[in-house]
N, C-alpha and C positions, 0 to 999 in steps of 0.2 A: 381875877388876873392872877394867873400862876405861871412863870414862865422858871426856865431851866435855863438858859442862854444870855449870858448879860459878860463884863468883861469893867471890870477895873484902872486906874491908874497903874495896877501892882503888873498889865502890859501892856494893853491900847486905846483902852477907856478912857474921860477924863477927870471921872468922879470917886473919890474916896467912898470907902463898904457901910460909911455913916449917911451919906450924902446919897446914894441907892436904894436904902431901904428908907429913907427920907420922903424926896421924888415919888420911890414909885408905889407906895404910900397912900401920895393924894392921888396915883392915878388909879386907887381903884383896888393894887397889887393885895393877895392874898395871904402868899407866899412867893419866893425867889431861890436861886441859887445865881451865887458868882462865877463865872467860870472862865477865869481866865487863860488864857493860850498858855499853853504850858509843851518844856518836852523834858529832854532827862533829864536838863540843867535845871531850870526853875519849878517843879514840878516836884518837889521833896518842901521845899521851901513854901511855896504859896499857900498848899494844904495848911503848912504849922499857923503862919500868916491867918487865914481864914477861923484857923479852930483858936487860934489863939480870941478876934475880933468878937465869936459864938459869943463862948464862957466870959467874955467880960461882956460884954452888950446889950446880949438878947434880949435878956427882959423886961428892955430899957424903950424898946421898939413893940409894938400893933403885931407884929407880921411873920412868917413864917418864914425865916434865912437858914440855907442848905452848904454846907460848903461842899465849891464842887469845884471840874479845874475838867477843862477842854485841851487834850488834846491832839494837836496844832504838826502838821505837814509831818509823823512820828512816819519813819517808813515799816512797810505794813510789817517785817519780821517782829516788830520793837512793841506792836501794839500791844497783841496779848497780854505781855510779859507788865508795861508799862502800866497800865491796866488795872493787875492783881496790883500792883508795888503801893497805884493809888490808896486803889479799898484797905488793903493793908493800915496806910496811913492814918484812915480821917477822911475819904474824901463822900461822900455821902450823893453825890451824885457825876457820873465822869460824860461826858460829852467829847462824840470825837469829829474831826475836822472831815469831816465826809465831799467826795468825789466836786465841789461845787466847781462848773464851769468859769467862772470867771477867775483861774486860781490856779496853780501847776500842781495841784494833788499828784501826788504819785502814785498812779492804776495801779489799783487790789487797797490799795486803804479802805471799800468799802466795805470788801471784803473783810478782810482781816476785820473789822473792828464788827459787826457784828456775830465771827466767829468768836470777842473774845467777852468780858463782863467788859464791857460800856452801856449805861442807861442808855444817850440816844444817837445817836447815827445824823447831824448836825446837816444842813443842806447836802443830801445826798448824789445832786446834780441825772445823771441818766444816769439809775439805778439798776442793776442787772437783773433782772429777773430774779439769777441766782440768789445772790444777796439779798433779798425784796422775800424770798421764802424761806431763806435762814435765821433773817431777823423777823420774823411770824413766830420760827421753831422757837426760838430760844429769849423770845420779851423783848426782843431789840426797841422801841421805838425809832423814829424815821420824824423827821424834824419836815414842819412845813413854814416857810421864816419869811415875817415885814422884809429882811434887812435886804438893803438893793443891789439888784446882781445875781446873791445869789437865789434870789427867789422868783428869777429867772423859768427856773424851773420847777415851779413848785406842782402846777397840773400835773407833770408827770409823775409826779412823788407820789403826789393822791392815787393817780391812778392806780401805777404798780401797786403800793400797799394794799390799796382794795380787792386789785387781784387777787394778791396772795396772804389773806388777811393781818399784816403789819398793823399795831398801832400806830395810830398819829400824833404828834402834838403840835401847837403852835406856840415859839416863840420870834422875840423876838434879834434876840445877841444885838441887844442895844449895845453902844460905848461910849454912849452920851445923852442928859438931857431928855434932847429930842426923837429920841431913838424909840423909848418907853410908847404902849400904847392903849387904849382901854381894850374894856373885853369888849367893845360892840365893833373895835375898828379894828379884835381878833377873829372877829365874826364873819367879817369882810376881805378879808384875808384867804380865809378858807372855802367862804364862798367862792370866792375869785379863786380856787384852785379845782374851783371843779367838785363840791361836797354839796350835797343838800342841805338842809336845818339840821333832820335826823344823827345824818350821819355829822355833824358839826358842832351840836351836843355832846355825842360820840368821848370828840378830840376834848372837850372840855371835860368829861369824866377819867379820862384816861392822864389828865393832870392830875387830878388828884389822884385816882391808883395811885403814881407813882412821887407824889409827896406822899400819900400814906405809907407806905412799901420804904419810904428813903428816910423819910424827917427820926 
């Protein structure tokens, strides 16, 4: 399992980084990114903390650990600048909190994201054809999620991604130990979103592709 979207107690998760890595390893994870909720107030501080942990600890864990952030409820006009600043300061994985139907995300967030230097547009809800097409053109991955609520539109996201050639990933958006999943359960999430066996394997290949690009 490779998972690029999860949270620690640096935002609204319940675990520290070391415990996340240990529990994920026991679930069969090969790699993960911790992507705590960030905006202009805390983004650089969170990146610094994760970089310090990675520097001091990564040799002690048999799992690839990537420094990440999730830009969350960002004003669309700020997305491009904050993503660029995050990348310049060492964020390996940049997730943008997309227009999920269960939160009041500002309209235009999806479109701003796929036009910026992000890696993943998380739970993008009823993503438009325009945004899905630009995601495909710019190499932004669209997320299929196991997270309750955000997962309501998984089928729609998968459909739009396939129509426009955008690449898909499956992530957990984990906040607590019970949110971690096995690769077998991730496959069930993808099949439930309407993908077939071949398309499911492509999603897992996409995760490996992004890992090799960013680690």
